[in-house]
C-alpha positions as CSV (number, residue, x, y, z in Angstrom):
1,M,-46.2,-11.9,-28.7
2,N,-44.2,-9.2,-30.4
3,C,-40.8,-10.5,-31.4
4,H,-38.0,-8.7,-33.0
5,W,-35.7,-11.3,-34.6
6,L,-32.0,-11.0,-34.7
7,R,-30.5,-7.9,-36.2
8,I,-27.4,-8.7,-38.2
9,C,-24.8,-6.1,-37.5
10,V,-21.6,-5.4,-39.4
11,V,-18.5,-5.5,-37.2
12,G,-17.3,-2.0,-36.8
13,L,-20.4,-0.4,-38.2
14,L,-21.0,1.9,-35.3
15,L,-17.7,3.3,-34.1
16,V,-17.2,6.2,-31.7
17,S,-14.1,7.9,-30.5
18,N,-11.2,6.0,-29.1
19,N,-12.1,3.0,-31.3
20,V,-14.8,1.9,-29.0
21,Q,-17.5,-0.2,-30.8
22,A,-20.9,1.2,-30.0
23,A,-22.7,-2.2,-30.3
24,L,-21.8,-5.8,-30.4
25,P,-22.3,-7.6,-33.7
26,V,-25.3,-10.0,-33.7
27,I,-24.7,-13.3,-35.5
28,E,-26.2,-16.7,-35.9
29,P,-25.8,-18.8,-32.7
30,Q,-24.0,-21.8,-34.3
31,T,-21.2,-19.6,-35.5
32,I,-20.1,-19.1,-31.9
33,G,-20.8,-22.6,-30.6
34,L,-24.5,-22.4,-29.5
35,D,-27.1,-24.9,-30.6
36,P,-29.9,-22.8,-32.3
37,Q,-32.5,-25.6,-31.8
38,K,-32.0,-25.6,-28.0
39,L,-32.3,-21.8,-28.0
40,T,-35.7,-21.9,-29.6
41,L,-37.0,-23.2,-26.3
42,I,-36.7,-19.7,-25.0
43,D,-39.7,-18.6,-26.9
44,A,-42.1,-21.1,-25.3
45,V,-40.8,-20.4,-21.7
46,V,-41.3,-16.6,-22.2
47,A,-44.7,-17.1,-23.8
48,E,-45.9,-19.1,-20.8
49,G,-44.5,-16.4,-18.5
50,I,-46.4,-13.7,-20.2
51,S,-49.6,-15.8,-20.3
52,E,-49.3,-16.3,-16.6
53,K,-48.8,-12.6,-16.1
54,K,-45.4,-13.0,-14.6
55,M,-44.4,-9.9,-16.6
56,P,-46.0,-7.8,-19.4
57,G,-43.0,-8.5,-21.6
58,C,-39.3,-8.8,-21.7
59,V,-36.1,-8.6,-23.7
60,V,-33.8,-11.7,-23.8
61,C,-30.2,-11.3,-24.9
62,L,-27.3,-13.8,-24.8
63,G,-24.0,-14.4,-26.4
64,R,-20.3,-15.3,-26.2
65,R,-17.0,-14.6,-27.9
66,G,-17.8,-10.9,-28.1
67,H,-21.0,-11.4,-30.1
68,I,-24.7,-11.5,-29.4
69,A,-26.4,-14.7,-30.6
70,W,-29.9,-14.0,-29.4
71,L,-31.7,-10.7,-29.0
72,K,-35.5,-10.7,-29.0
73,S,-38.3,-8.7,-27.5
74,Y,-41.6,-10.2,-26.3
75,G,-44.9,-9.0,-25.2
76,N,-45.5,-5.4,-24.1
77,K,-43.5,-2.9,-22.2
78,Q,-46.7,-1.1,-21.1
79,L,-50.2,-2.4,-20.3
80,E,-51.8,0.7,-18.7
81,P,-53.2,3.1,-19.7
82,A,-52.7,1.4,-23.1
83,D,-50.7,-1.5,-24.6
84,V,-47.3,-0.5,-26.0
85,P,-45.2,-3.3,-27.6
86,M,-41.8,-4.2,-26.1
87,T,-38.8,-3.5,-28.3
88,I,-35.2,-4.6,-28.2
89,D,-34.1,-1.0,-27.5
90,T,-36.3,-0.6,-24.5
91,V,-34.6,1.2,-21.6
92,F,-35.0,-0.6,-18.2
93,D,-34.7,0.4,-14.6
94,M,-32.0,-2.0,-13.7
95,A,-32.7,-1.8,-9.9
96,S,-30.1,-3.7,-7.9
97,I,-28.0,-4.6,-10.9
98,T,-26.8,-1.1,-10.2
99,K,-24.9,-2.6,-7.3
100,P,-22.3,-4.6,-9.3
101,V,-22.4,-2.9,-12.7
102,A,-22.1,0.7,-11.4
103,T,-21.1,0.9,-7.8
104,A,-18.9,-2.2,-7.3
105,T,-17.2,-1.6,-10.6
106,C,-16.4,2.0,-9.5
107,I,-15.0,0.7,-6.2
108,M,-12.8,-1.9,-8.1
109,L,-11.4,0.9,-10.3
110,L,-10.5,2.9,-7.3
111,I,-8.9,-0.1,-5.7
112,E,-7.0,-0.8,-9.0
113,R,-5.8,2.8,-9.0
114,G,-4.5,2.6,-5.4
115,K,-7.2,5.0,-4.0
116,L,-8.9,2.3,-1.9
117,S,-8.2,-1.1,-0.4
118,L,-10.6,-3.9,0.5
119,S,-9.3,-3.8,4.0
120,D,-9.9,-0.1,4.4
121,K,-12.1,0.8,7.4
122,V,-15.2,2.7,6.3
123,S,-14.8,4.8,9.5
124,A,-11.4,6.0,8.3
125,L,-12.9,7.4,5.2
126,I,-16.2,8.6,6.7
127,P,-15.4,9.8,10.3
128,E,-19.1,10.3,11.0
129,F,-19.6,6.6,10.6
130,A,-17.4,5.6,13.5
131,V,-20.1,5.4,16.1
132,N,-22.2,2.5,17.6
133,D,-19.4,-0.1,17.2
134,K,-19.1,0.3,13.4
135,Q,-15.5,1.3,13.4
136,D,-14.3,-2.1,12.2
137,I,-16.5,-2.4,9.1
138,T,-14.4,-2.7,6.0
139,I,-15.0,-2.1,2.3
140,L,-14.9,-5.9,1.8
141,N,-17.6,-6.3,4.5
142,L,-19.9,-3.9,2.5
143,L,-19.2,-5.6,-0.9
144,I,-20.1,-9.1,0.4
145,H,-23.0,-8.0,2.6
146,Q,-21.4,-9.1,5.9
147,S,-21.2,-5.6,7.5
148,G,-23.6,-6.3,10.3
149,L,-25.8,-3.5,9.1
150,I,-29.6,-3.6,8.6
151,A,-31.0,-4.5,5.1
152,D,-32.9,-1.2,4.8
153,N,-33.3,1.6,7.2
154,P,-36.8,3.3,7.4
155,I,-38.0,5.3,4.4
156,S,-38.8,8.1,6.9
157,D,-35.0,8.6,7.3
158,Y,-35.0,9.9,3.7
159,Q,-37.8,12.4,3.9
160,N,-35.6,15.5,4.4
161,G,-33.2,15.1,1.5
162,P,-30.0,13.3,0.8
163,A,-27.7,15.1,3.3
164,E,-29.9,14.2,6.3
165,A,-30.5,10.7,4.9
166,M,-26.8,10.0,4.9
167,Q,-26.4,11.3,8.5
168,K,-29.1,8.8,9.5
169,I,-27.2,6.0,7.8
170,Y,-23.9,7.0,9.5
171,A,-25.7,6.8,12.9
172,L,-27.1,3.3,12.4
173,K,-26.4,0.6,14.9
174,L,-25.1,-2.9,14.2
175,Q,-27.7,-5.7,13.8
176,N,-25.0,-8.4,13.9
177,P,-21.3,-8.6,14.8
178,V,-19.2,-7.3,11.9
179,G,-18.2,-10.0,9.4
180,T,-20.3,-12.8,10.8
181,K,-23.6,-12.9,8.9
182,F,-24.7,-12.4,5.3
183,V,-27.6,-9.9,5.2
184,Y,-28.2,-8.5,1.7
185,S,-28.3,-4.8,2.4
186,D,-29.1,-1.7,0.3
187,V,-27.5,0.3,3.1
188,N,-24.1,-1.3,2.3
189,F,-24.2,-0.1,-1.3
190,I,-25.5,3.4,-0.4
191,L,-22.4,3.7,1.7
192,L,-20.2,2.4,-1.1
193,G,-21.7,5.0,-3.5
194,D,-20.9,7.6,-0.9
195,L,-17.3,6.3,-0.7
196,V,-16.9,6.7,-4.5
197,K,-17.8,10.4,-4.1
198,R,-15.6,11.0,-1.1
199,V,-12.6,9.3,-2.7
200,S,-12.9,10.4,-6.3
201,G,-14.7,13.8,-5.9
202,R,-17.3,12.5,-8.3
203,S,-20.7,11.0,-7.7
204,V,-21.2,7.3,-8.5
205,H,-23.3,8.7,-11.5
206,E,-20.5,10.9,-12.8
207,F,-17.7,8.4,-12.1
208,S,-19.4,5.4,-13.6
209,Q,-20.4,7.4,-16.7
210,Q,-16.9,8.9,-17.3
211,E,-14.8,5.9,-16.3
212,I,-16.9,2.8,-17.3
213,F,-19.9,3.4,-19.5
214,K,-18.8,6.0,-22.0
215,P,-15.3,4.4,-22.6
216,S,-17.0,1.0,-23.1
217,G,-19.4,2.4,-25.7
218,M,-22.4,2.0,-23.4
219,H,-24.2,5.1,-24.7
220,E,-27.6,4.3,-23.3
221,T,-26.6,3.4,-19.7
222,G,-26.4,5.5,-16.7
223,Y,-28.3,7.3,-13.9
224,L,-30.8,10.1,-14.6
225,P,-31.7,9.1,-18.2
226,S,-32.2,11.8,-20.8
227,E,-35.7,12.7,-22.1
228,V,-35.0,10.6,-25.2
229,L,-34.1,7.6,-23.1
230,K,-37.0,8.2,-20.7
231,A,-39.4,8.0,-23.7
232,R,-38.1,4.6,-24.5
233,S,-38.2,3.3,-20.9
234,A,-40.5,0.6,-19.7
235,P,-42.9,2.0,-17.1
236,T,-43.1,0.4,-13.6
237,Q,-45.8,1.4,-11.2
238,K,-47.6,4.6,-10.1
239,R,-46.1,7.1,-7.7
240,D,-48.1,10.1,-6.5
241,G,-50.8,9.3,-9.0
242,R,-48.6,9.1,-12.1
243,W,-46.7,6.3,-13.9
244,I,-43.1,6.0,-13.2
245,Q,-41.2,6.0,-16.5
246,G,-37.5,6.7,-16.9
247,E,-37.4,7.5,-13.2
248,V,-36.0,5.2,-10.5
249,H,-38.6,2.9,-9.0
250,D,-36.8,2.3,-5.7
251,P,-38.2,4.7,-3.1
252,R,-34.9,5.3,-1.3
253,A,-33.0,6.0,-4.5
254,F,-35.8,8.3,-5.5
255,K,-35.4,10.2,-2.3
256,L,-31.7,10.4,-2.9
257,E,-32.5,12.3,-6.1
258,G,-32.0,9.3,-8.4
259,V,-28.3,8.7,-7.7
260,A,-27.5,6.0,-5.2
261,G,-25.1,3.1,-4.8
262,H,-27.9,0.5,-4.6
263,A,-30.3,1.5,-7.4
264,G,-30.9,4.1,-10.0
265,L,-29.1,2.7,-13.1
266,F,-30.9,2.5,-16.4
267,S,-29.8,0.5,-19.4
268,T,-30.7,-1.6,-22.5
269,A,-30.0,-5.3,-23.3
270,E,-27.4,-4.4,-25.9
271,D,-25.5,-2.1,-23.5
272,M,-25.6,-4.8,-20.8
273,A,-24.1,-7.2,-23.4
274,I,-21.2,-4.8,-23.9
275,Y,-20.6,-4.7,-20.1
276,A,-20.7,-8.5,-19.9
277,T,-18.3,-8.8,-22.9
278,M,-15.9,-6.4,-21.1
279,M,-15.9,-8.6,-18.0
280,L,-15.5,-11.8,-20.1
281,G,-12.7,-10.1,-21.9
282,G,-10.6,-9.6,-18.8
283,G,-11.8,-6.0,-18.4
284,K,-11.3,-5.1,-22.1
285,V,-13.9,-4.3,-24.7
286,G,-12.9,-3.4,-28.2
287,E,-9.5,-1.6,-27.8
288,T,-10.4,-0.1,-24.5
289,Q,-9.2,-1.6,-21.2
290,I,-11.7,-0.7,-18.4
291,L,-10.4,-3.0,-15.7
292,T,-7.3,-5.1,-15.5
293,P,-7.7,-8.9,-15.7
294,Q,-6.4,-9.1,-12.1
295,T,-9.2,-6.7,-11.0
296,V,-11.9,-8.7,-12.8
297,S,-10.6,-11.9,-11.1
298,L,-10.5,-10.3,-7.7
299,M,-14.1,-9.0,-8.2
300,T,-15.6,-12.2,-9.4
301,Q,-13.9,-15.0,-7.4
302,G,-15.8,-16.7,-4.6
303,Y,-15.9,-15.2,-1.1
304,R,-17.4,-17.5,1.5
305,V,-20.2,-15.8,3.5
306,S,-22.3,-17.2,6.3
307,S,-24.9,-18.7,3.9
308,G,-23.2,-19.2,0.6
309,V,-20.7,-17.7,-1.8
310,R,-20.6,-14.1,-3.1
311,G,-18.3,-12.1,-5.4
312,L,-17.5,-8.4,-4.8
313,G,-20.9,-6.9,-5.5
314,W,-21.9,-10.1,-7.3
315,D,-24.0,-13.1,-6.4
316,K,-22.5,-16.5,-7.0
317,Q,-24.3,-19.1,-5.0
318,T,-26.8,-17.9,-2.3
319,S,-30.5,-18.0,-1.6
320,F,-30.7,-15.1,-4.2
321,S,-29.4,-17.4,-7.0
322,I,-32.8,-18.7,-8.1
323,N,-32.4,-16.7,-11.3
324,R,-29.0,-18.4,-12.0
325,G,-30.4,-21.6,-13.5
326,E,-28.9,-25.1,-13.1
327,L,-26.2,-25.4,-15.6
328,L,-24.0,-22.4,-15.2
329,T,-20.5,-23.3,-13.8
330,E,-19.0,-22.4,-10.5
331,S,-17.1,-19.6,-12.2
332,S,-20.4,-17.7,-13.0
333,Y,-21.5,-14.5,-11.3
334,G,-24.6,-12.4,-11.6
335,H,-27.3,-10.3,-10.0
336,G,-31.0,-9.6,-10.2
337,G,-33.0,-6.5,-9.8
338,F,-36.4,-5.9,-8.0
339,T,-38.0,-4.5,-11.1
340,G,-37.4,-7.8,-13.0
341,T,-33.9,-7.6,-14.3
342,V,-31.3,-10.4,-14.4
343,L,-27.7,-10.6,-15.6
344,W,-25.4,-13.7,-15.4
345,I,-21.9,-14.0,-16.7
346,D,-20.0,-17.4,-17.0
347,P,-16.3,-17.2,-17.8
348,E,-15.9,-20.9,-18.1
349,L,-18.5,-21.1,-20.8
350,D,-17.6,-17.6,-22.1
351,L,-21.3,-16.9,-21.9
352,F,-23.5,-14.0,-20.9
353,F,-27.3,-14.1,-20.2
354,I,-29.5,-11.0,-19.9
355,F,-33.2,-11.0,-19.1
356,L,-34.8,-7.5,-18.8
357,S,-38.4,-7.0,-17.8
358,N,-40.6,-4.6,-15.9
359,R,-42.3,-7.3,-14.0
360,V,-43.7,-4.7,-11.4
361,H,-45.9,-3.1,-14.1
362,P,-48.6,-2.4,-13.6
363,D,-49.5,-3.6,-10.1
364,G,-46.3,-5.0,-8.6
365,K,-47.5,-8.6,-8.8
366,G,-45.2,-10.1,-11.4
367,S,-42.5,-12.7,-10.6
368,V,-39.7,-13.6,-12.9
369,N,-36.7,-15.1,-11.0
370,Q,-37.7,-18.7,-11.6
371,L,-38.5,-18.0,-15.2
372,A,-35.2,-16.3,-15.7
373,G,-33.4,-19.2,-14.1
374,K,-35.1,-21.6,-16.7
375,L,-33.9,-19.4,-19.5
376,A,-30.3,-19.3,-18.1
377,T,-30.4,-23.1,-18.0
378,I,-31.5,-23.2,-21.7
379,A,-28.6,-20.8,-22.6
380,A,-26.0,-22.8,-20.8
381,D,-27.3,-26.1,-22.2
382,A,-27.0,-24.6,-25.7
383,V,-23.3,-24.2,-25.4
384,L,-21.8,-27.0,-27.7
385,K,-19.5,-29.2,-25.7
386,S,-16.8,-28.9,-28.3
387,T,-16.6,-25.2,-27.8
388,K,-16.5,-25.0,-24.0
């Protein structure tokens, strides 16, 4: 096991323009109300997961009160063609964590700025979509996955480029009556990404970079990573005979040229900690206000769906919540990604939990949701009662 122990950072050491702190300070767990003895259980759970080949390696990060209390890398980020150790600055394909962190956050900003409303009909914004009884689907329906649309349309619909792929999506038929059944759907978020571009004039890549990530100090987060970030990325599987590294794993996002509402985001554990801290801070990180507290509340409150509770872009309590653990509070919200990524944020505990892996490397057979859930339980249990 290759472990990188906590790096003690000086507050304000890495500053960028607009007084945005580039990285959160890393401090001892007990100074922010976490039991260090309980946190040591993380090592054993991760070691067991690696020995059982649930993932080649991972990075675990957690914290509260604007600080990181645990930041460690384990195992390898690459097994084939040769072993390469995991490091805490490894860049990961975030897969479906793209949905809340990039796309839904962009949508919430546009709502906050009066450019959109949850009750807006998608067909009013995308006239081509107003066919096959889809005229009543709202932005809210897309965000909570009760649009009535299919989970994924055929990959063959994407073979002739993004423009034709979107026309295929606009022409889809309903699978269920609008607003009646929770069906987790990539199509919903591909449409939301399209809405970001139609309303703002910028792609979800451009808008999220300019309005969320750069102002937050998340300098290693975004779509279409640079060559430097690609070199630090954890590889996933092979495509067309070569290893996918720093290139989106999701086949539909790949066909959409790497920029889509449902997948395509890359990030690091430390950058995800900045995002989580922003959300826990009522939309503020450092001196920069990304979202208003009211927008954060609207985004993360519970919305009853047919088989559980969702947030706007977030999971709260559904069949997908196996990676949530057992001790996070009802206020918590989070999401997982197909490649082996997990993020949960708990406002009541003022706690964030991040688990990043490339569990699909090398053969797609890894499985980490239950393991991540165990780790989230350890993290929540470590919060000292006197500090809740």
